[in-house]
N, C-alpha and C positions, 0 to 999 in steps of 0.2 A: 534494311528491315530490322535486324537485331538491335541497331542503335536506336531506332524508333521505339522498339519494345522496352529497351533499357530506360529511355526517358519516360515512357508511359508508366513504368513501374513506380516512379515517384508520384504519380497521380493516378491511383487505382480507379478513381471515378471515370477517367477516360477509357480505361480498359473495359469497365462495365458498360459504358455508353457504346463502345465499338461492338460489343457482343449483345447489346440489348435486344430482348425479344418482345415482339408486339403484344404478346399475350400478358406481359407483365404490366403494361401501361395502365389498364383500368384498376388493377389492384393497387398500384402505387398512387394513383390520383385519389382514390377513395381513402386509402390509409393516410395520405397527407392531409386531406380535409378533416378527417376525424382527429388526427394529431393536433391540428391547428386549434381546435376547440379547447385543448388542454394547455397549449404553449403559452397563450396570452395570460390567463390568470396566474399560472404557476410562475412565469417569468416576472410578472409584476410583484408577486408575493415574495420571491427570493431577492429581488432588487431591494425592496423595502427592508427585508431582514438583513441585507448586507450593508445597509446604511446609505443607500443612494435612492433618488426618486424612482418611482415605479416604471416610468417610460424607458429607462435605461435597461430594464430587464427585457423589454422587447427588442431593443437594439442588440443586446447580448444574445438574443435568440436568433435573429435574422441572419446576421453576417457569419457567425460561427457555423450555423447549419450549412450555409452555402460553401464555406471553406472546407468543412469536413467532407461534404459530398464529393469534392474534387480530390482531396488528399488523404482521406481516411480509408483504411483497408476494409472496415466492416461494412457490410451492405445494409445492416439493419440498425446499427447503433444510433441513438438520438442524443445529441449534445445540447447543452444549454446551461443556464443558471441552475445551481444545485444547493440543496440544504446543507450538504456536508462541507461546502466551502463558505457558507454564509458567516459562520462564527469567525473564521480566519480573516475574511475580508473586513468584517465589522471591527475586529480587534485592531486593525491598522487604520481604517477610515474614521472611526468614531473619535479617537483622541486627537487626531491630526487635522480633521476638517473644521473643527470649531463651529459646526452647524451650517457651514457654507456648502450648498448643494454642488456648486461648480467645482469647488476644491475636493469634495467627496468623490465625484466621478473621475476627476483627474488622478487622484490617488488610486482608486480602484482600477482604472484603465492602465495605469503604470504597473500595477501588480500583474495584470493580465499579460502585458508585454514581457515582463520578467519571467513569468511562468511559461509563456510561449517559447522564449529563447532557451530556457533551461531544458524544456522538453525536446526542442528541435536539436540542440547540441547533443543531448544525451542519446537521442534516437539515431542521429547521424553517426555518432561514435559507437553505435551498436551496444549501448549499455542499458538496454531495456530491461535487463534482469535486476537492476538495482532495487526496485521496489520489493523484490522477493526477499531482500535482507531484513525486512520487517516481519517478525514472526506473527502468527495469528493472534496469540494473546496480546501482543503489543498493539496490533491493529484494532482489536476489540476495545482495548483500553482507551486509546485516543479517540476512536469513533464514538464510544459511549460518552466520553467527556465532551466531545463536540455536540452530540445530541443534547446533553444536559444544558450546555451553554446556549444552544439555539432555543430550547424550550424556555429557559429563564428569560431570554431576551424578548420572547413573543408573548409570554403570559400576561404581562401588564397591558399589552394592546388588546388581548382577549377580554380583559376586564374593563377596557375603555379608559385607561389612564396611562401616564408615563412616569417612570421613576429614574432616579440617579443612584448609582452604586458602583463600588469597585469590585469587579469580578462577579462571577455567578452567585456566590454566597452572599455578597453584599447586596446584589440586586434582589435576591430572594427575601432578605431581611427588609429591604426598603418596600418591596411589594406587600409583604405581610403587614407592615405598618400602614401602608396606604389603604389596604382593605379594612383594617381595624378602624381607620379614621373615616370610613364611609365614602371613599372616593370612587367606588365602583359605579360605572355607568351600566345599569342593569339592562337597558335596551341593547347596548353594544354587546354585553356579555351573552344575552339570549341569542343574538344573531350569530356570534362567534361559536358559541357552544352548539347551536343547531347545525352550523356548517361542519364543525368537527365531527359531530355524531353521524351526519350523512356520509361524509367522506370515509370514515372508518367502517361504517356499516356496509358500504358498497365497494370497499377496497378489494374484496375477494372476487368480485364479479368483474373480470377483466374486460368484458365487452360493454360494460355499463360505464359511461363517463361520469363517475361520482363527483369529481371535482367540478366539472362543468355544471352539473345539476345543482349542486350546493351553492356555487358562486352566483350563477344566474338567478337562482331563487332568492338569495340574500340581496342581490342588487335590485331586483324587482320590488321586494318588500320595502327596502329603504326608500326607493324612488317613489313608489305609489303612496306610501304613508308619510313621506317627508320626514323621516326620522332624523335626518341630519340637522334639520332646523328645529324640530319640535323637541327632540331628546338629545341633541348634541352628539349624535353618532358621527364619528370621523369617517369621511369618504375620500376616495382617490382624487376626485376632481377631474376636470378635462385634461386630456393628454395633448401635447403639442402635435400639430399636424405635420406630416412629412417623414422622410426617411433619415436614418443616421448619416452624418457626414464625416469625412475623414478629419481627424483632429489629433494632433500630437499631444500626449498627456504630459504637459509641463508640471513639474512639482518643485517645491523648494528643496534646497540642499539639505536642510535639517530633517527631511522626510526620507532621504534616499536609503539610509540603512534599514529603516522599518519596512519600506517598500521591497527592498531586496530580500529581506528575511521572509516577509509575508509572501512574496512571489514564489520563493523557493518552497515554502511550506505548502502553498497551493498546488504547485507542480507535483510535489510528492503525493499529496492526498488525491488529486484528480487522476494522476496516472495509475495509482494503486487501484482506485475504483474502476477506472476505464479498462485496465488490462484484465481484471477479473471478469467484468461484465462482457468484454469482448470475447474472451476465451469460452465463457459459458454459452454464448449465442453461436459462436463458431462451431462448437461441438454439437449443439442442438441442430444446426442447419447443415452440418457436415461440410464445413468450409475451413480453410486454413487462414490464419491471420498472423502476419509478421508483427511481433511486439515492438520492434524498433520502428517500423512504419506507423504503427498505432501511436507511438509517442510523437513522431513527426506530425501526423495528422492532427493530433490533439494540440500540439504546439502551434501549428499554423492557425488552427481555429482560435486559440487564445490570442495569438498575435493579431489576427483580424479583429477580434473583439476589442483589443486594447487600442487599436488605431481608428476604430469606428464607434467611439463613445460607449463601449461596453465594459464589462468587468469579467473577472476570471470565470471560466465555465468548465464543466466536466460532463461525463456521460451521465445519463439518467436511468436509474433502475425503476422509475415509475413511468416515464414516458416511452421508453423503449418497448416494454410489454404492450403498451397501447398500440404502437405501430405494428408490432407483430400480430396482435389479435385482430387488427383491422385489415390484415392481409398484405403487409408491406413485402416487396420483393427486392428492392434496391434502394440506393441512396436518394433516388428521385423522390421518395416519400418525404425526406427532410427538406428537399428543395421546395416541394409543393407547400409544406407546412410553413416554411419561411416566407414564401411569397404571399400566403394567406394572411400572415401576421403583418407583413408590409402593407397589404391592401387595407387592412384595418386602420393602420396609421394614416394612410392617405385619404381614405374615403369616409371612415366613421370613427375618428379619434375620440369622440364624446360618448361612444357607446357604453363605456365602462366608468363614466364619471361618478355614478352612484354606488360603485363597488365599495363596501365598508371595510375599513382597516381591520376590524375584528375578524372579518371573513378571511382576509389575507393572512392574518396571524394564525387562524385555524388551519389553513392549508399548509403553512410552514410547520406547525406543530405536528400535524398528521405525518408529514414527511420525516420530521425528526424522530418521531416514535418508531418509524421504520428502520432508523439507523441503529437502534438499541439492540445489542446482542445479549441475551440472558441464558438461553437454553444451552448453548455450547460452552459458555463459561462454567455452568454447573458441571458439565462433563469434564472440563479441564481441571476444575477443583477436585474432582474425584480421582483423576488419573495422574495428575502432576501438579501438586499443590503450589510449589514455588512459582510456576509459570502463571497460575491464577493470581497470586499476590503481585507478581510483576505487572499483570494487566491492571490490577486495582491501583497500583502506584502510578501508572500512566493515566488512568482515569482521574485520580486525585490531582495529578499535576495539571491537567487541562481544566478541571473544575475549580481549582484554587488559584492557579497562576494565570489562567486564561488560555485561549486557543493556541497562540503562537509559541509562548514559552512551554506550554504543555506538549506540543508537537516536538519542540526541540528536546525536551526531556525524553520523549519516546524514541527519538533517533539515538540519543546518548545511551539509553537503555538497550536498544538493539545492538549497538556497537559493543557494549560491555558483554551482553549475552553471547554475541558471536565470538568475541575474544576469549571469554571464560572457558568455553568448551575446548578451545585449542590451547589455552594457557595452562590449564591444569587437567589434561586428559587422563583417561584411564590407562594404566599399564599393568602388566601381569608377569609373574614368574611362572614358567610352564614346567609341567611334569608329566609322567606317563601314568595314566589311570587304567585300571583293569577293565577290559571289555569295551573300551572306547578307542577308536583309531585316532592317531595323531597325538599332539601334545596340548595340554589344557591348563588353565589357570588353577594353581594349587589352592587358592582360596575357595574356589567352587568345587574342587575335587580334593578334599583333605587327604584322601588315601593315595593320591598320586605320588609317585616316587621320582626323585631327581637323580640323574646320573652323577656319580662322584666326580668332582672337578669341573663339571660342565654346568654353566648357568645359562638357561634359556630365558631371555627377557623380551617380552613383546611390548611395543609402543603403539598405542592405538590413535595416532594422529599424525598430521604432517609435522615436520621438524622446522621450526622457524624461530626468529629472534625472541619471541615472547615466552617460549617454553623450552628453549635449548638448555638453560641452566637447570631447570627442573628435571629434564631428561637425564642429565649427567648425575644429579643427586639420586634419582631413582635407580639408575643403573649401578652406581656405586653401593647403594643400599642393598640391591639384589645380591651383589658379590659378598658384602659383609654378612648377610643373613644366610648365605649358603651353608648347608650342613657339613661341607668339607671344603678345604682350600681350593679356590678356583684356579683352573688352568686356561679355560676358554670362556669368554663372554660372547654368546651368540645372540645377536639382535634379530628377533623374528620381525622382519620389516615389511611384511605385506601391507599393513595399514598405512605405512608412510608414503604419502603421495607426493611430497615435495620436500626439498631442503634448500634453505637460503644460505647466504654467505656466513651470517652469524652462527647458524647451527653447524655449518661445515667446520668453522674454526673451533667450535666446542668439541666436535667429534675428533678433530686433530689433537686437541689437548687431552681428551679422554684416552685416545690411543697411546699417546706418549706416557701418560700416567700409568696405564695398564702395562705397557711394555716395561716400565721401570720396576714393576712388581712381578714381572714374569708371566703376565696374563695376555693372551691373544684376543684382539677384538675381531669378531667374525660377524658377517651379515648373511642372512638367509631370506630368500623370497623378495629381495629388493627389486622394485620395478625398473625396467630398462631406462625410462626417461629420468628417473631419479639417479640411477647409476651414471647416466650421461652427465648429469650435473656434477656428481662427485669427481668425474674425470676432468671436467672444466675447472673445478676448484682444486685440482691436483691432489685430491685426497685419496683417489683410487690407487695411485701409485704408492702413496705412503703406507696404506693399509696392506696392499698387496693383492693382486688379482686372485691368488689362491685362497684368499679368505672370504670370497664371495661365492655362495652356493645357491642353486636355484630353488631348493626346498630345505625345510628344517630337517627332514629325514636324512638328506645327503650330508648336511653339516654334522649331524649326530654320528652318522656312519664314519665320516672322516675322523672325527674325534676318537671313536672307539678303535679305529685302525691305528691311530697315532699313539694311543696310550693303553697300557695294560691295566684295565680297571675291573673291579669286582662288580660286574653288572650282568644280570640275567633279565631279559625282557619278560613281560607278562605271558606272552604266547610264543616264547622262543623254543619251547620243547627242550629246555635244558642246555641249548647251545650258548656258550659264553661269549659276551662281548659284541653281539651283533643285533642291531635294531631291525624289527620287521616292518 
């Protein structure tokens, strides 16, 4: 039995099925049918925005939903094509496909396979925390840049024409020229603008299917009035009948690097979004979700999409609330939605043939607008201006260089931001301030006094290869700036959570340097795990066990016992040489 439970933990959907309650069934069936009305138009819209024919958006909806229902840990999360991935996929597909739909879907499917493998390997290695390395300002920057990229790619379709241009700024310039030259199809623009207005107006009403209402209305108008023939409004056309088949996404060798980079970028973006959304709904529903299993579930869903003629997918912040509002209880909602979309392809593939391209563009634009973060960036600008400008740099990187180079820039910025805090951390010389217990930074307490011959130096970071030399410089500077010749250098080491080999060697060199000058190197409040490392590095024996104290106060007391110094503490009541 325990072995069975262990196997079933890899497929949370089986655990839900085992404990499924009959009272949930009606809720899941209704929620699945409601969800299906949104899955088809949104899937098609995001497929077109990603540079592949619309039917593949349905393929990327059906199979991943079934896979996630089995392997995903969240009971309510809805997966499928997403606007946040469209710019990344398009950035790979568009330049490499040369207008060939078959090549486009092979490239997109290969990206899904790469993304899936990255997520599975990372989740199996229990590295689900990696997306947390991207700070909020950096995430805002690249998501705002992606939103702009998606908007720019869809605006020409909203106006009823197509343009060529390098990057978002180039396309904006080309679009402005096309509008000035009178290329706008006003019938298509009216349809698209109307759909956009309806979707945005009804967005706050969670129980009202705004996208369905707008898309069905636009399809009926175009079909009844024949706007595709009379006014040249571009429409979806008939979809091929049948379900997606297994197909290995073969790509040319010259596309491998771009697909690998794009797949990795997709994995990073999709899991960052999915993990946040998963945690939000888990907290709301009072459930627990394993982030590593979440990554595995997302990876298997992407893998399934890649091998069944789909493209990279993510969680949906627009479709998941629809499922919740419709009463979803379990992953069965996604299964019902997937089966309904499959039924559409088998029974009525021509139902959406009059769906106008301008309406699809409007759906994507509405979703891209939802990606833009402005309010919190204003707050960040007010409280931490350099992080705001870091966000703007990431935004500019995506907007100017494109989605994939821009995301690469965001990752580099995140690594630099992470290293900078540890590379040049805060340090302080400590003294005794009147009326305040303990020892404190003399720059914050200018009236604080220092004990003659004793230098108290606090280092506010782990000690590792990147900051070890800086630590030695700061420590020697503290000794040089002491008001009297130093006898002891006490490292207040409570903030030091780790020491690596490079830092340990620097400490050994510092101890030798200080010994040559007649100065003792002493540690206070060093954590036991760090102390164990110093023992393994044979540094504990070199410095001497007697030079490690559990508190700064005990280190000061030992110093005052060892040396006859002229020192009266603030609240010593006149007793000489003893710290209270």
